[in-house]
N, C-alpha and C positions, 0 to 999 in steps of 0.2 A: 516463421509464422507471425502473423500480426493480429493484435487485439486492438480494435478501434474503439476509442471513447470520444464522446462529443459533448460540448456545451451548446449554447445557442448558436455560436458561429465558429468556434474553434474545434478542430479535430486533432486528437493526439493518438499516435500509433505506438503501442508497445510492441517492439519487434525483437525477435530472437537474435537478430543480427545487429541490434543496437541502433542508435545510441540509447543509453539508459534513461528511462523515464523516472522523474522524481515526483513522489506524492508527498506533499507537505503535511507533516504530522501534528502541527501545533494547535489546531482547533480540536483539542481533546483535553477535557478537564482532569483526567487522571494524573495526579501529581502536579497539577497546575492550579494552585489555590486562587490566583487572581482571576483566571477564566471561570473557575467554578463559582466564585462569588458573583462575577458579572452575569453569568447565566441565571443564577438564582434571583438577581435583581432585575433581570430583563434588560441589561445594559449591552446592547448589541453593537455599540460603537467600538468596543474593544475587539469584538469578533471581526468586524470589518478591518480594523487595524492589523490584526494577525493575518487575515487573508491577503491583504494588499502587500504586507511585508514579505510574505512567503513567495508570492508570485514575482515580486520585484527581485527577490534573491535567486529565482530560477525554477520554482516549482511549476511543473506542467499540469498537475492535478492536485486538488485539495481534499484531504480527508476531513470529514465532518462528523464529530462524535459529541453527544450531549449526555454522556453517562454520569450524571450527578446524582448521588443518593437522595431520594426523596422527591426528585423531579419527575414529571410525567413525560417520558420520552416520546410517547405516541403523539402528543401535541407539540412538544418542543422541537423535535427533529425536523419536521416539515417547515416549521417557522424559521428555523435557523438555515435550512437549505435555501429558502426563498431570500433570506437576508444576504447570504453569501453569493448566490447566483445573480442577484440584482446588482451586486457591487463589483464582482470580479467575474470575467468571462473565461473561465477554464472549466474543464470537466470536473465533476465531483465524485468523491468516493464516500459512500454512506456507510458509516461504521457503527454498528449496534448489534447486541445479542438478542434484541427484542424483534421478532418477526413482524409484529403489528407496527412498530415504529419504522422499520425498514419499508414496509408497504406504504405507509403514510408519506414517508420522505421521498420514495421513488415516484409517487403520484404527482409531486410538484417539482421534481428535478428535471431541468431541461436536457435535451439531447439524449445521449446514451451514457448513463453513469456506471460506476463500478460499485459493487456491493462487497463490503468487508464484514463478515465473511461466512462461508460455509466450511464444514469439516467432515470427517468420515463418521461422525456420530450419527446413528440412524435417525434420531429425532431431528437433528439439524438438516440432514438431507431431505427429510420429508417436509419440513417447515419452510426452508429457505429457497430451495431450487425452484419450486413452483412460482414463487414471487419473482424471482429473477427471470424466469421464462415469460411470465405474463407481461412484464415491463419491457422485455427485450434488452435487458442490461447485461453487463459482464459481471463476473464474480471471482473473488479470491478464494481458493480452496486450501485450507490449512491441513498439513499432513499429520493429523492426530485423529483418534477415534474414541470409542467408548472405553478403551483401555488406557487412554492418556496419550502422551507424546512418546513414541518409540525411541529407544536408545540406539537404534541401528538404522542405517540408510536404506537397507532393503525393505524393511517394513514400512518406512515412510513412502518409498516408491510405490509399494502395493496400495497404500491408502490413496495416493495421488491417482493411481489408475482406477480405483473404485469410484472416486469422485467424478472423474471424467466419464466413466461408463454410466453412472446414474444420471449425470447431466445430459448425456447424449440420448438416454432412454426417454426423456421428456422433451427433446428437441432443442436443447442448448448446444450449439456447435462447440467443437473442441477449442477453437480460437477464442471463445468467450470465457474460458476458464483459465485463470492465472494461478499457478500453483505456488504456494508459500511453503518452503521447506523447513521453516521454523529454526530458531537458534536459541539455545539456553546459555547461561553465563558460564564462561570458562573459570570463573572464580569458584564454582562448585564442582565442575567437572572439566579437567584439562583437555578432554577429547571432544567437548561439546561442539566446538567450531569445526573440527575435522569431520564429525558426523554430518553436519550441515553441508559442508563443502562437497562431501562425497555424494550426498543426496542430490544436490544441485547438478552435479555431473551426470548422475544416473537418470534423473528426470529429463534433462536436456537430451541425453543420448537415446533413451528408450521411448519417451513420449513426445518429445519435440515441441512442447508447449512453452509459453512464456512463464518466467519464474520471478516471483516477488520475494522481497526480504525486508523484514523489520530488523535492522542491524543492531540497534542500540542495546538489546538484551544481552549481547555477547559480553559486554563490559560491566554489567551490573555488579556493584559491590567492590570494584577495583579502583585504584587511583588512576588519574589521568585517563579517564574513559575516552576522551576525544581521540587520542592517539590510537588506542585499540580499535575504536570504531572505524577510523580511517584505514587502518591496515586490513581489517576484516572486509570492508567494502571492496578494496582493491582485489583481494583474493577471491571474493565471491563473483565479481564481474568477470574475472578470468575464467572462473568455473562455468559461467553461463547465466548468471542473474541478469535480467533485462529490465527490472523495475524495482524500486526501493522506496519504502516509507521511511522518511527521515526528516530532519530539520534542514531545509535548504540554506538557511542563513549561516549555519555552521559548516555544512558539508557539500554545498553545491560545487565549489571549486575542486574538491577531491573527486567528485563524480565526473566532472568535465575533464579533469586531468587523466582519469582512467580511460575515458572514451578516446582521448587523444592518443594515449599510449597503446591502446588496442586497435588503432587504425580506424576508428569509427567517427572521426572528426577531421574531414579532409582539410589539409593545410592548417589545422588548428583554429579554424574560423570561429567555432563556438567558444572555445576556451579563451581566445584572444578578445573577442567581443565582450564576453562576460567579465573578464578581468578589467578591461578598460572601463566598462560601465560601473563596476564596483569602486574603482579608484576615483572616478568622478563623483560618485555618491559620497 
């Protein structure tokens, strides 16, 4: 199954058969003091720098988040969307918990963007899915609901099915919903990664849709997080993940190496080209 995203001129296909699509996560002020300060000051030069650096490192899509306390997301998100879209021509992933901000951002986003995100909570289903449908966008569906994040794969699978059914009921095709199986830190629960990996396998087998993952949560609170993140990405790709929200500067080579080992990179062309490009840089 393919989920198609578009910018002004670039088309990106998230494909269940790979290769993995990387969504650059760095335009997000959460835990990023320099970016939060830049947004408050209206310093969009730093945003342009982050956008360019991620695409140069291999990002296929850029996540855009303006969740700074005290800032007006409804006005700031569309402004930032225009800044990024004018500077870098890749599809965008609009990331906000505010439906009004998402609608405003989608109105100025070129091509076919991705929305991050909806989940199984009734209020979110009712507020987000109509916005996605009206814009003709794609959406990430998180496997959590009004009861929180389930501790078992079967319940997460059920929530994924619910999101797909509700999306279909208002005319959003199955291929335009990318399911995020969620991951919690193994520092608090040694089985957290196992539950996520099982959920990925179940969603892939039972629903056949594309699967997204924000992998960095798995290592929260632990030493040498990079090694844990690399290992978890590899395991998740083998289980069926087709899209990942990550820092391409740190992890693009890991993603490309996994594609190579899984037979998704004929003759290693993408891995070799990326490696040579980075060595020259």
